[in-house]
N, C-alpha and C positions, 0 to 999 in steps of 0.2 A: 462310490459313496452316494447314499440317498440324499435328495435335495434338502430334507429337513436337517440331516446331520451337517450338511455343508453350511447352511444358514446359522446353525447354532455352534459352528466351530469357533473356538476362542479367538483365533486370528481374524476371522470374518467379523465377529462381534466387535472386536477392537477397531477394525477398519471403519465399520459403520459408526461407532461412537466418535472416532476422530473426525469423520466427515461432518457429523451433526453438531459436535461440541461447539465450534466457534459461532455457528448461527444461533443455537439455543442460548449461549452465554451472552452474546451481544443483544439478543432480544430481551434478556433479563436485566440489561443495563450494565453488563460487564465489559471487559475489553478483550481484544485478540491476544494481547500479551499475557493476560491471566489464563487464557485458554492454552496458550503455549506452555505456561508454567505447569498446568495440569498434565499436559502430554509429557513433559520432562519428569515430573514427579511420578508419573505412572511407570516409567522405566526404572526410577529410583526404587519404588516399592516392589516391583516384580523381581528386580535383581536381588533386592534385600531378602525377598521370601525364598530365594534359592537356599539361603542359610536357615531361615526360621522354619518355614513350612516343609521343606524338602529334606533338610539335614538335621533339623532339631536343635540348632545352635542359636541361642539368644544373644545377639550382639548389639551393643550400644556404641559401636565404633564405626558404623558404616558412614556416618557423617564426616569422618576423617577423609575417606576417599572422595566423597562428594565435594568437600571444601578444598582439599589440596589439589584435586584435579582442576578445579576452577582457577586456582592460583597458577598452576603449571600452564594451563591454556592461555591465561591472560598474560603472564610474564613472556611466554613465547611470542604472542601477538604484539606486545608492546616493544619488545627489545630485539626480536629477531625478524619476524615477518607477519604481516597482517594477512593471514590466509585461513579461511574457515576450515578447510579440510585438514591442513597441517596442525592447526590449533587443537582440533578434535582428537587427532592421532596422538599428539604430545600428551594431552590430558589423560587419555585412556591408557597409553602405555605407562605413564608415570603412576597412575593409580594401581595398575596390575603389579608393577615392580614393588610399590610400597606395600601392596597386599601380600606379596610373596615374603618380604622381610618381616612384616608383623606377624604373618601366619606362622613362620618358622619359630617366632618367639613365643607366641601365646597359645598355639593350638596343642601344646603339651598339657594344658590345663582344660578341665571340663566344667560344665555346669556353672555355678555361681562364680567361681574364680575366673573362668573365661570371660563372663559377662563383665565382671569388675575390671578386668585387665583392658577390655575394649573401651570401657568408659574412661579409664585412667588415660589411655592413649588419646582419646578425644580431647580432654582437657589439656594434655601436654601440647598437642598440636595447635590448639587454640592460643595457648600462651605464647608459643613461638611465633605464630602468625600475627598476633596482636602486638608483640614487642619488637619484632625484627623489622623495624620501620624502613630501613634502607632497601629491603627486598620486597616486602609485602605491603608497604604503605601504612602499616600499623592500624590505628583506629580509622583512618580515612580510607583505607583500602586502595585499590588501583582502579582508575577510570581511563577511558579512551580507547577501549577495545572496539574495533570496528568489524563488520561482517560484510565485506565487499560483495556486491551483487545480491545481498539479502537484507538490505536495510528496511525494505517494505515489510510491515508487520505480517501481512497476509503471506508474503513469499517465505518469510522465516517460519511461520506456523506450518505451512505446507512441508517445508524442508525438514523441520523437527518431527512432524508426524510421520514422514516417510522413514527418517532415520530410526525413530523409536519403533515403528512397525517392523522394520528389518531386524533390529536388535531383539525385540520381544520374540520374533519368529525364530531367531537363533536360540534364545533361551528355551523356547517351547520344544525345539529339537533336542536340546541338551537333556531336558528333564524326561524326555521319552527315549533317550538313548540308554544303552547298557549302563553307562556311567551314572545317569540320573536315576535309574532304578536302584542302583546300589546305594545312592544317597538316601533313598526312602527306607531301605532296609537298615541302614545305619541309624536313622532317626528312631526307628522302632526298637531296635535291639543291637547295639553296637557289639556287645560280646559275642552274640551268635554269628555276626558277620565275620569276626576274626576266625571263627571255626569253619568258615567256608574257604579259607585260604586267602582272605583279602585283608590288606592293611588299612584300616579305617582312617588312620592319621593322613595317609597320602591322598585319599579321596577327599577328605575334609579340607586338606590344603589346597587342592586343585579347585574345589568349590569356593573356597574363600577368595582365591585369586580371581576366578571368573566373576564372582559377585562384585569384587573390587573394581574390575575392569569396566563392567557395564555401568556401575554407579559413577565411575570416573567419566564415562562418556556423558552421562546425564549432567554431572557438575560442569563439564566443558561447554555443553549446550547452554546451561544457565548463564555462564560468564558472557557468552555471546549475546544472549537475550537481554541482559541488563547493562551491556557494554562495560563490564568491569567485574570486580570481585571484592568481597568484604569478608572479615573474619567471623561474622555472625554465624554462618552455617557450620562453623567448627566448634561453636560454643556447646557446652554440655546441655544447655537448655534445648537445643535442636537435635541432640543425640536420639531422642525418642521419636522423631518425626516419622521415619519409615516404620517403626514399631506400631505407632498409632494408626497410620494408614492401613497397614496390613491387618491389624486387629479389627479395625472398623469394617474393612471390606471382606475379610475372611481369609484366615491363614491357610486353610486347607482347600482353597480353590485358586486355580491359576490366575483368573482375572480379578480375584478379590482385591488386590491393591489398586486396580483401576478405579473401582467404585470408592474406595477409601480416599484416593488422591482427589477425585472430583469433589467429594464432600469436604475434605480437609482444606483444600486450597480455597474453595469458595466460601466455606463457613468462616475461615480465618479472615478472609478479605472483608466479608460483610460485618462480622462482629467487631473487627478493629475500628470500624467507623464509629462505633458507639462506646467502646471502652478499651483501654489499653490492657485490661485484665481478661481479654477474650479467652485466653487459655484455660481459665477457670471453667467457663461454660463448656469448652470443648472437652475438658477433663471429665465433667459430669456426663457428657454424651458417651464418652468411651466407657465409663463405669457402667452406664445403663446398657450399652450394647453387650458388654462382657457378661453382665448378670443375666440379661434377658435372652441373649443369643450368642453364646461363646463362639460359635462358628461364624460370627460376623453377618453382614447383610447378605452375602452369598449363601451362607448356610441357612438363613431365615427363608430366603427365596427358594432354596432347594427343598426345605421342609414343606413350604406351602404347596409345592408341586408334587409332594409325596416322595421325594428322593432324599434319603438321609445320608447317602454315601458321600465321600469326599470328592472334590473335582480337581485334584492336582494333576492327574493324567486323564486322557480321554482315549481309552483303548477298549473296544468291545471284546468280550471274551472270544478268543479265536475258536474256530470249530476243531473238535478233536479229529485227527486223521482217521480214515476208515480202516486202514491197515497199519496198526501200530506194531512195531517189532516187540517180541516177548523180551522183557528186560532180562529175565533169568537165562534166556537162550543166548544172550550176548556175552562176549568175553569167554575166557577159558577158566577151567578149574585151576586153583593155585596148587603148586607142588608142595605137598606136606612134608614135614620132617625138619626143614631148615628153620633156624631161629630167626624170627622177624623182630622181636623185641626182647632186650635183655636189661634187666634192672639190677644194679649192684649197690649195696650199702646205702640205700636211699633213706634219708632222715629228715624230719621236719618237726619243729616245735613252735607253738604260739605262747610266748611267755613261759609259764611253768607247765603248760599242757603239752605233752609229747604225743603227736598224732601219728608219727611214723619213726621207727627206729631200726636201722640196719636192714631194711627190707630188700630182699633179693630173689628174683625169680626169672624164668624165661617163658616166652610165649612162642609156640611153633606155628609156622605159616599154615594156613588152611584149616585151623582147628577153632573150636569154641572153648575158650579158657575162661572159667568163671571165677569171680572174686566174691567171696562171702564173708560174713562176720556180723556180729550184733551191731545195732546202732552205736555210733561213736567209735567204731573200731578203726576208722581212718580210711575207709574205702574211697569216698568221694575226694578226700584230700589227696589220696594217691593218684586219682584220675586228673586232678587239677595240676599236680606236679608233672605227670606224664605228658600232659598236653601244653604245659607252659604257662598256665593261668597264674600259678604261684610258684615262686623259686624254691627248690629244695635247699636245705641247709648244707647238706653233703650228699655224696653219692653220684652215681653215673647212670644215664639213660642212653642206651644204644639202640637205634632203630634201623634196620636193614644194613647193619654194619657201620653206621655213622653215629658219632656222638652228638646227640641233640640237646644235651643238658642245658645249653646256654641260648638255644634258639627261642624266638618268639612264637606265640600261638599260631599266627598265620603262616610262619615259615615251616613249622612242624606239619601243619595241615597240607601244605603244598608238597611235602615229601611223601604223603600218603597216609596220614593219621587223622581220623575224623571222630567226633564224638556226639552223643546226645546227652541230655541232662536229666537229673533226678526230678527236678521240677521243669515241666515243659518250657522250652525257651525258643520262641518263634517271633518273627516280626508281626506285631499284633494287628496292624491295619492294612496289611497286603492281603490280596486274595490268595487262595490256596494254590492256584496255578502260578501266580507271580512269585510266591514264596519258593516254590520248587524251581521255577525258571531262573530266578536269581542265583540259587545254589548251583544249578547246572552251568550257568553263565560263568561262575567264579573260576571254573577250570578251563575256560576258553580264552584264547589270545585277544578276543574282542571284548573282554570284560570291561575294560576302561575306555571303550570307544565313546567319543563324544558326539558322533554325528550319525551313526547307524540307528535305524529304528529297531529297538530291541525285539519288537514283535514280528519283525520281518526276517529275523534270523531263524529260519525254519528248522535247521537241524537241532538247535537248542530247544525250540518248542516241542519237537518230536520227542526228544529225550525226557523233557519235563512231563509230557503226557504219558510216556511209557512208565515213568516212575510212579505217577498217580495211579495208573492202572495196576501196577505191581502191588501197591498197598491198598487198593480198592477204594480210592478217593476220587476217581475220575468224575463221578457225578456231583462232587462237591467243589469242582474247580473254580466256580465263581463265587463261592462263599468267602466272607472276610474271616481271616484266621481265628480272631478272638471269639467269633460266634460259634465255632465248632465245639461239640461236646468233648469231654476229656479224652475219651477213647480215640476219637478221630484226631485230636491234637497229637496224641502219642504216635499214631501212625504217620502223621505228617512230619513229626520230628524225626522219625526214622528215615522217611523219604529224603528229607533234607540232608541227613547224614550220609545216605547212600549216594546222593547226588555229587558228593565231593570226589567220587571216583578214587576213593582211598583203598589201600590195601588192608588197613587195620581199622576196624570200627570199634570204638569204646562206648558201650551202651550202659547208661547208668539207670538202673531200675526201670526198664521199659514196660514192665507189667504193673507198676505201682498204680493203685486206685482203679483198676479195671475189673469189670465183671467177668464171669466165666467165659462167655463167648468171645469177648475181646481178648482175654488172655490167651485163648486157644488160637485166635486169629493171628496174634503177634508171634506166638510160639511157632506156628507154621511158617510165618515169614522168616523167622530166624533159621529154621531148618533149610529153607530154600536158599538163604544167604550163605549157609555153611559150605565151605569148599571154595566159593568164589571170593569170599573175604575171610580174613582172620578176625575173629570177634573176641573181644575182651569184655566180659559181661559182669555187671554187678546186679544181683537179684536176691530177694529174700524167700522166694517160693522154692524151697529146697527140692520138692518133688520134680519141678520142671528143670531146675538147675542140674539135677542128677541125670534126668532123661536127655537134656540137650548137650551137656558138656563132655569134652574129651579130657579135660583136666580141671581141677579146682584148687584154688589157693585160698587159705583162710587167714584173716586178720583178726586180732583181738587186742584192743588197747594199744594200737599202734605197732604190734609185733606180729610177725608171720609165724603162725603156730602149726600150720599143716600145708602140704603141697603134694598133690599126687592124683591118682585115679579117683573118679567120683565116689564109688562105693567105699574105697578104703578111707578116703577123707571123712565121709559121713559117719563111718563106724569108729573113727578115732575118738577115744574118750575125752581128749582135750577139747575137741570141737563140740562134742555133745555138751560138755560143761560150759563152754564159753557161749555157744550159740543157742542152745535150747534150754539152758538152766542146769543146775547141778545134777539133777536126776533125770533130766530129759523130759520132765513132765510137760504135758500139753495144756495150753491155756483153757481148753474147753473143760477141764476137770474142775474149774473153779465153781464153787457152789453159789448159785444165784440166790438172791435174797428170797425169803419165803413168800413175799407177796408178788413175785414176778408174774404170775399168771392168774391172779385173783379175778373174780367177776363182779366185784363191787362197782356199782354204777355211780360215778362221781360227776359233779357239775362241770360243764365245758369250760376250759380255760382259753383255748385258741380255736377259732372257727374260720375256715376258709370256705366261702359259699360261691360257687360258680365263678372262680377267679380265672382270668385270662391275662397273660402278660408275655413279653418277649424282648427281643433285641433288634433295633434298627429295622423296624417294620416286619420282622419275622416272628410270628406267633409261636411260643413254645408251650405255654400252659393254655389249655383249652377247657374251660368250665370245670376247673379243678375244685373238688369239695373234699375237705378233710377236717378232722377236729382232734385236739389233744385235751384231755380232761385233767382236772387238778390231781396232782400226785401220781400221774401216769407216765410211763415210758412208751413211746410209739416209734416204730421203725418205718421209714419211707424207703421202699425198695424198688428196684427196676434196673434195666440194662442201662448202659451208658447212653446219654443223649435223649432220655425220656423226659428230662426237666426237673430232676430232683434238686440239684443245686440252684436252678432257677427259682424253684419254689422257696428255698431258704432266703435267697436274695430278695424276692418279692415280699416276703414276710417282714424282712428287716429294712425295707424301704430303699434298697439299692436299685431296684427296678420298680417303676410305678406300674400298678395293675391297670390294664385297659378296660377291664370289666369285672364285676363281682364285688364282694365284701370280704374284708379281713377284720375280724373282731377279736379283741383280747380283753379279758376281764369284762366282756359285754360292752366294750367301747370300740368304735371304728378306728382303726389305725392305718387303713389303706391311704396312701398319700402323705403320711407323716414322714419327716426326715429320720434318718437312721439314729441320730442321737436322741431324739424325742422318743422313738420306739424303745430304745435301750432304757431310757429312764422310766418307761412304763413297766419295766420288769422283764424284758426279753434280751437275752444275750446270745451271741453266736461264737462258735469256735470254727473258723473258716477252714476250708480245704487248703492245704499248703501252709498252715500254721500262722504265717504272716506276723511273727514276733518282730519287735523293733531291734534290728541287728546291732545297732551302736549303743544300745542301753544295756546295762547290767540286768541280771535276773530280777533283782529287787526293784530296780527302776521301772522295768517292764510291768511289774505288778502294781507298784505305787501310782503310776500314771493312770491306771484304770480304777483306782480305789475311790469309792463313794460311801457315805454313811449308810450303814445297813448291810454292807457287803462283808465278805470274810475278811479276817485279819491275817497277817503274815503267819502267825503261829498256826492257825487252822490250815492254811495252804501247805506249810512245811510238814504238818502232820499227815496230810493227804499224800504229798509227794516228798518224802524225806531227801530224795536226790537233789531237789531244787535248793534245799538248805545248804548242801555241801557246795553247790555251784552258785550261790547267791551273788557273788561278785564277778562271775563270768559274763561276758558279752553274749547277748542273744544270738548273734551271728556265728559265734564259735561253738554253739551247742550242737549235739548230734540231732538227727531227725526225731528220735524218741524223746530226747530232753526238751526239744522245742515243742513237741506236742503236749507234754506235761505243762510247760509254761503257758501254752495258749489256753488250755483248760483252766489253769489256775488264774490267769488274767481275767477270764470271763466271770469268775467267782468273786472278784474284788468289788463288784458292784452288786446291789441287791437284784436278784433275778428269780422270778417264779417259774420261768421256762428257759431252758438252754437248748439251742440248736447245735447239734454236733454234726459236722460235715466230714465224713471219712476220717474219723479219729485214729483208725488203725492202719491208715494207708502208709505202705512202705516201712512198716515197723517189723523188727525181728521178733520171733515168737516170745523170747523172754521179756521183751519190752512190751509186747501186746498184753502179756499177762499183768504187768505192772499197771498199765493204763486201764485195762479192763477192771481190775480190782478197784481202782480209783473211781471209775464211772459207776460201778455198782454201789459204792458208798455214796457217791454223789446223788444218785437217784432216790436215795432215801430221804433227801432233803429238798428236792426240787423235781419239777417235771422235765422230761427230756423228749425232743424230737430228733431222731437219729437217722442220718443217711449213712449207709454202709454197704460195701459190695460183698463182704463175707457174710452170707446169708445165715449160716448156722450160728456164727458168733453173734449176729445181731438178734436173732430170734431167742437166744439163750438169756437175753437180758432185758426184754421188753414185754409189755402186756399185750399190745396189739400191733398189727402191721398193715400197711397199705402197699400195693404193688401198683406202680404207674406204668402206663404204656402211652406213648405219644402225647404226653402232656395231660392226661387225665387218669383217674383211678379206675383200674380194671378189677382189682380184688381188694376186699377189706375183710379182716377176720382176726381172731386172737392168734397169738404167736404159736400156741400149742396146736391149733387147727392147721396152721400153715406148715408147721414142722412135719406133721403127719401126712400132709397132702403133697406127695412128691410129684404127682402129675401136674399140678398148678405150678410148682417150682420149675419143672422142666419146660412147661409151655410158656410161662411168662418171664422166667428169669434165665432160662437156659442153663440151669445147674442140675 
């Protein structure tokens, strides 16, 4: 390890701080005891951050373990034996056992309910300790705890510093272990972790017990420091102490709670001299830090140094092995012909909506079996039932001869069933390599190891590199997952699915939202996987489905209407009627409005002049210049990853521009917040729809309504289907219905320009036709900036088009010109 890395290692920094702390604090007029308290609270905060920063659980109950361990330690010392080591052991073990009991009770709840339960237990234990006078001393607490051999304040400071340093070193090892890496994946995407074959509940329970044990050690050290124990630390008013320390120092940095503890303890001590209401001032400080630097002081310091990444772990990107095995050369072909999956009489309904009724089919091993049907046919619901995400109302699912109908998600995955998702589902804040490495690790016996260094398990690393190479992402290994363009996220999602070493891969629309070259890239990948895996595929690209599949099953309105050889299914009249429309007409036959390609010069409405922006220090847009004129529809085209969605996010204020100007109605809007930009007359229909899943269709619309926007009657005239579904929850709608709702919601506020981001992504042809007709009507009333991968479809409905390459405009022209220029399309779009 390089000298600079040694000196900046968190444990070395912590040791330096502990050496300097008592000298600095005494010079500032403070005491050694207060320095000791800082050391103890450092352990308190770092252990608490195992839950908050690493696992994503907001607990207000950690003070329970801090306070009860103090009582356990003090009671043992006063009534059994005055021994420092034994008192610490008793307090730590008591806190761990209490953590196990409480964890078993409350970890079945998540989010707000989990937080409220922890707070309730805090107050419950405070009431018990305050009123059980015969055991706890009640209001007066317990005094008389001695620390033989460590009565000298300096000696006890050194003792605490050493104990805490050892404890923090153990926590550091845990968060860098395979177990700790899984916790971070759970924090980012618990559902996806289940589909790796991991039971998140078990990992959260172990994390809860570990955090309780280390906090209990801190509470025991405090009882020895103050020679007693009081109920105050159990009061709900102190439940937020570790939260405040961690927020102040930085949730996403290992040593963040250290800086928070130094400031919290010293500030509380100093302010309490002047006012008993010192917490008001401290609260104002926390508010200021959260508003100005959400990453805390550690995050602020990291930004000052030009590092925007999190500091929870400290592992440089390992070098890719020179001789990686060919992933596709490993293993053997599956023997085809045997039934690997059998579904019988599967049914599901949500209220009055039937999404599956008596569905039955078989999937043969080693084949590609496709599942098609219009949006809302029940395909994704079927996937959710097959993988255990939602229970079926009736029916049977047999996998490899075993009935798995009642098994949980992770249990089915461990048997050999893995899936990808219609909307890419990945741990957002892990690197690409770490995302795949965790997925590979899930199938290893060392997955739950608390002590091994995850990055020293070379066979797992080699497998992760091999998977990245197989999908062509080895050069992106160090990128943060959420910074990847959509196409590469799709590839990564498939790599994670492959990492499960499953026999059956369930792939839910892997081509959705991809440009031609990316679609071909993933299609080639599926061909390579064929034979080594059994693949159950949902996809709307009929041509590719026919070319790839050995067998096709068709769903419509929750019913299985066809099942057989690809060409026979596609020629089936019932399939043509259900999937393509009654006469099989193509959406391209829709007549575009007469003014689609006029040459009237209109005044500019939106202007981007040499705009640059990006994510986390990575520049995506580079001197981008485009404009949209009043009453005009403009297409923004380009391959995946060139910056199209980033452009829309920058226009809407989700990403602040680093350079350049963004003018709307001749006013600068660059730097305004998204709500202000929307009130200026700009609206966006985002990729992925993002409807409110727990609100009805009507409520989704009304929440966005402002004077001057469309009313419900106008919206229902544009989308008659939404009128029929007006009382349905947004989360229960099909993809096409959600897309209609997303467009309609954007119209409820007055808008002179609407940004449409992939409005036809993942839609069946008959639904594309409906949405296209609506967009054509819409553009007669407002200007449109359209991002769309289907080039012919986009050019049929716009006046002009831009083609982006690497964050800047490479081509600008009318739609008609671009339609005729096939050479430009091939060179810049790959179509």
